[in-house]
Phi, psi and omega in degrees: 000144184269139177277128176264147178298140181302150188266012178246160182291146175245154173278192177290157180283095184238357185255125178280127174235126177252125176256125176256115187257118178285337176229072184299323180299316181290331183268331187229347185076012178232176176264003183287112185268348181229124181238122176254118183231166177253138182229164178252148172300138182102342176275155174259157187301324178295314180302315180298314181301309183298319179297337180255016174084015177258106190271069175296132180301142177206074187301329183269001181079023175071038178247017177063041179247005177209188178232022185288343179264022180300131177223171174249125176268107185272339178205144175090020179303327180287352176265004181245157176299153176290144177292138176269168183302320180299317178294315180301321178294317182288318185296335177296340179277348185283142174290152176071030182303132177226171179299331182261017178288136174216161170267121186296337179286346183251355182271098179273130179285120181240333183255190186270355178073197003287161180236134177239125184236127175260128178256112183295149182294329185279358187281082181222148174277111185301332179296329183266353182294143174278131180301147181280000000 
């Protein structure tokens, strides 16, 4: 499913977001494991990643109906929106659940950052995987 750009206005890209990719080849087609990008308040972490060529899985199209966009927020949780009940229910379905687990489609950037996000290597939609 394709991610659509959020339908609300964003401010200027003033927030530093660092993505740490455990499987950079699978997410970007490169060997670059650390991506530092600029984001705007009002964008969600999944949207920012996809706009910068980091293809975090999002099987439901970012409507909080699955847990394929599960990430770990290692820094800057206070710069993100609070998780809502729907996200809390869905993230519990994700493998590798930790205290800093979030669904990147639900994390709206609200503060000034910086934000550090780890994208786990196992985070793939098995239906889309190429057989080994």
